[in-house]
C-alpha positions as CSV (number, residue, x, y, z in Angstrom):
1,M,38.0,-10.3,10.8
2,N,35.7,-7.4,11.7
3,K,35.2,-4.3,9.6
4,S,32.8,-1.4,9.7
5,D,31.6,0.9,6.9
6,P,28.7,3.3,6.5
7,I,26.0,1.4,4.7
8,T,23.0,3.7,5.2
9,S,21.7,2.7,1.7
10,M,21.3,-0.9,2.9
11,F,18.3,0.1,5.0
12,D,15.0,1.4,3.5
13,K,14.0,4.8,4.6
14,D,10.3,4.7,3.5
15,D,9.1,3.1,6.8
16,V,7.2,5.2,9.2
17,I,9.4,6.5,12.0
18,V,8.0,6.3,15.5
19,P,9.4,8.1,18.6
20,K,9.7,5.0,20.9
21,Q,12.5,2.6,20.1
22,L,11.3,-1.0,19.9
23,R,13.4,-4.0,20.9
24,P,14.1,-6.1,17.7
25,K,12.4,-9.5,17.6
26,D,14.3,-12.6,16.5
27,A,13.4,-13.6,13.0
28,A,14.6,-15.9,10.3
29,T,14.5,-16.1,6.5
30,L,15.1,-19.0,4.1
31,I,16.5,-18.4,0.6
32,L,15.9,-21.5,-1.5
33,V,18.1,-21.9,-4.5
34,R,17.3,-23.9,-7.6
35,R,20.0,-24.3,-10.3
36,A,18.5,-24.3,-13.8
37,R,19.9,-24.0,-17.4
38,E,19.4,-20.3,-17.4
39,G,21.2,-19.9,-14.1
40,V,20.3,-19.7,-10.4
41,R,16.7,-19.2,-9.4
42,V,15.4,-18.2,-5.9
43,L,12.0,-18.5,-4.3
44,M,10.3,-15.1,-3.6
45,G,6.9,-13.7,-3.1
46,Q,5.2,-10.2,-2.8
47,R,4.0,-9.0,0.5
48,H,0.5,-7.6,0.7
49,G,0.2,-3.8,0.1
50,N,-1.8,-3.3,3.3
51,M,1.0,-4.6,5.6
52,A,2.6,-2.3,8.1
53,F,6.1,-3.6,7.4
54,M,7.6,-3.7,3.8
55,A,4.2,-3.5,2.2
56,G,4.2,-4.5,-1.5
57,K,7.9,-5.5,-1.4
58,Y,9.2,-8.8,-2.9
59,V,10.9,-10.9,-0.2
60,F,12.1,-14.4,0.6
61,P,9.8,-16.5,2.9
62,G,10.5,-15.9,6.6
63,G,9.2,-14.4,9.8
64,R,9.5,-14.1,13.6
65,M,10.8,-16.9,15.7
66,D,8.1,-18.4,17.9
67,P,8.7,-20.0,21.4
68,C,7.7,-23.3,19.8
69,D,10.7,-23.2,17.5
70,L,13.0,-23.1,20.6
71,R,11.1,-25.9,22.3
72,L,10.7,-28.3,19.4
73,L,12.3,-31.7,19.9
74,S,13.8,-33.0,16.7
75,G,16.8,-35.1,16.0
76,S,18.0,-32.7,13.3
77,V,20.9,-30.5,14.2
78,L,22.8,-27.6,12.5
79,R,26.3,-28.2,11.1
80,T,28.9,-27.4,13.8
81,S,30.1,-24.4,11.8
82,E,26.6,-22.9,11.6
83,A,25.8,-23.6,15.2
84,T,28.9,-21.8,16.3
85,K,28.2,-18.7,14.3
86,L,24.6,-18.5,15.3
87,G,24.9,-19.1,19.1
88,P,22.4,-20.6,21.5
89,K,19.3,-19.5,19.5
90,G,20.7,-21.0,16.2
91,R,18.6,-24.1,16.2
92,G,15.4,-22.2,17.0
93,L,16.1,-19.7,14.3
94,A,16.8,-22.3,11.6
95,L,13.5,-24.1,12.6
96,A,11.7,-20.8,12.4
97,A,13.0,-20.3,8.8
98,I,11.7,-23.8,7.8
99,R,8.4,-23.4,9.5
100,E,7.7,-19.9,8.0
101,T,8.7,-21.2,4.6
102,F,6.1,-24.0,4.9
103,E,3.4,-21.7,6.1
104,E,4.0,-19.1,3.4
105,T,4.8,-21.3,0.4
106,G,3.7,-24.9,1.2
107,I,7.2,-26.1,0.8
108,L,8.6,-28.6,3.4
109,V,12.4,-28.5,3.8
110,G,13.6,-31.7,5.4
111,R,13.5,-35.4,4.9
112,Q,10.7,-38.0,4.7
113,Q,10.2,-39.9,8.0
114,A,7.3,-42.1,9.1
115,D,7.9,-41.5,12.8
116,T,7.6,-37.8,13.4
117,P,8.0,-35.9,16.7
118,R,5.1,-35.1,18.9
119,T,4.3,-31.5,19.6
120,R,1.6,-29.3,21.0
121,A,2.4,-26.5,18.6
122,Q,-0.2,-26.6,15.9
123,S,2.1,-25.1,13.2
124,W,4.6,-27.9,13.6
125,A,1.9,-30.5,14.0
126,R,0.7,-29.5,10.5
127,F,4.2,-29.8,9.2
128,F,4.7,-33.3,10.7
129,A,1.4,-34.4,9.4
130,H,3.0,-34.6,5.9
131,G,5.5,-37.2,7.1
132,V,8.5,-34.9,7.0
133,V,10.9,-33.7,9.6
134,P,13.1,-30.6,9.2
135,D,16.8,-31.2,8.2
136,L,18.8,-28.3,9.6
137,S,22.1,-29.7,8.2
138,Q,20.9,-28.4,4.8
139,L,20.9,-24.8,5.9
140,T,23.8,-22.3,5.5
141,F,23.9,-19.1,7.5
142,I,24.7,-16.3,5.1
143,G,23.7,-13.0,6.7
144,R,22.2,-11.0,9.6
145,A,20.5,-7.7,9.7
146,I,18.8,-5.6,12.5
147,T,16.1,-3.1,11.5
148,P,17.2,0.5,12.3
149,P,15.9,2.1,15.5
150,N,12.6,4.1,15.5
151,R,10.8,2.0,13.0
152,T,7.2,0.6,13.4
153,R,8.6,-2.9,13.3
154,R,12.1,-4.1,14.3
155,F,13.6,-7.5,13.6
156,D,16.9,-9.2,14.2
157,A,16.8,-11.3,11.1
158,R,19.1,-14.2,10.3
159,F,19.3,-15.3,6.6
160,F,19.7,-18.9,5.7
161,M,20.4,-20.4,2.3
162,A,19.5,-24.0,1.1
163,D,19.5,-25.8,-2.2
164,A,16.2,-26.9,-3.6
165,S,17.3,-30.5,-3.3
166,A,16.5,-30.1,0.4
167,I,12.8,-29.8,-0.4
168,A,11.0,-33.0,0.7
169,R,7.4,-32.2,-0.3
170,E,5.2,-29.3,-1.5
171,R,1.7,-28.7,-0.3
172,A,-0.9,-26.0,-0.4
173,R,0.3,-23.0,1.6
174,E,-1.3,-22.0,4.9
175,S,-0.9,-18.3,4.7
176,D,-1.5,-15.7,2.0
177,E,1.1,-13.3,3.5
178,L,3.1,-13.8,0.3
179,L,1.3,-13.3,-3.0
180,T,2.0,-16.0,-5.5
181,P,5.4,-17.3,-4.4
182,C,7.5,-18.2,-7.5
183,W,11.0,-19.1,-8.7
184,V,12.8,-16.2,-10.4
185,T,16.3,-15.8,-11.8
186,L,18.6,-13.4,-10.0
187,A,18.2,-10.9,-12.9
188,E,14.4,-11.1,-12.6
189,A,14.6,-10.7,-8.9
190,R,16.8,-7.6,-9.1
191,A,14.2,-6.0,-11.4
192,L,11.5,-6.3,-8.7
193,D,10.6,-3.9,-5.9
194,L,12.9,-5.2,-3.2
195,P,13.9,-4.1,0.3
196,S,17.5,-3.0,0.2
197,I,18.6,-5.8,2.5
198,T,17.0,-8.4,0.2
199,R,18.9,-7.0,-2.7
200,R,22.1,-7.3,-0.7
201,M,21.3,-11.0,0.1
202,L,20.9,-11.7,-3.6
203,D,24.5,-10.6,-4.0
204,E,25.5,-13.1,-1.3
205,V,23.5,-15.9,-3.0
206,E,25.1,-15.2,-6.3
207,A,28.6,-15.2,-4.8
208,R,28.1,-18.4,-2.9
209,A,26.4,-20.2,-5.8
210,S,29.4,-19.3,-7.9
211,G,31.7,-21.1,-5.5
212,E,32.6,-18.5,-2.8
213,V,31.4,-20.7,0.0
214,D,33.8,-19.4,2.6
215,R,32.8,-15.8,2.4
216,P,32.5,-13.8,5.6
217,I,28.9,-13.4,6.8
218,P,27.7,-9.8,6.7
219,F,26.0,-8.3,9.7
220,F,24.0,-5.1,9.0
221,R,23.1,-2.9,12.0
222,F,23.1,0.5,13.6
223,R,25.5,1.7,16.3
224,N,25.5,5.2,17.8
225,G,23.2,6.4,15.1
226,K,25.5,5.1,12.2
227,A,24.7,2.2,9.8
228,L,27.4,-0.4,9.8
229,V,28.3,-3.6,8.1
230,E,30.5,-6.1,10.0
231,S,31.8,-9.5,9.1
232,L,30.8,-12.4,11.4
């Protein structure tokens, strides 16, 4: 199924517009979900106000995919359904989401394992130093969005969701890119200063947490100057 509708409101318009169109960089975000008595909670943090992209906004942990994410040798694989939807970069994107979450929050998503892979990538070496290997089978692909043309930063972001039970360990975070990461209810999250696409992903999380696990995956992008949403 593939449908298209104008969704201009899904993209923030307060970014500085630049004349040269940039090629979007592959990026990944991980939405960790914790079920509590008061309902679902998600892990979020506030971006620094001096950042060039989404300054001061509350977001989920995530960032750009690095070459080391594509090269990393690990026995963990995506579920077949996720790998098919994501394509050849899927494994690298899922690893990027886990790595960025570790760097920004100190949370290691995966499983305990004494014998960890060897790598020259310092970021993954620090991850493995805690005796944890990533477990990609815990991640569900729930959305994709490409930043509109003529923005100062452009990303082709894939959004993953995982239950908090996939957390193997928690350590001091390595980056202060996110200010005070914390678990918030969906109602608390919606009251924060959010990018429009983050707000849309909260709707996806709520629906899936309520049992709609077979929902179509939304893909937000621009084509011929028009904002569209398609179902993957």
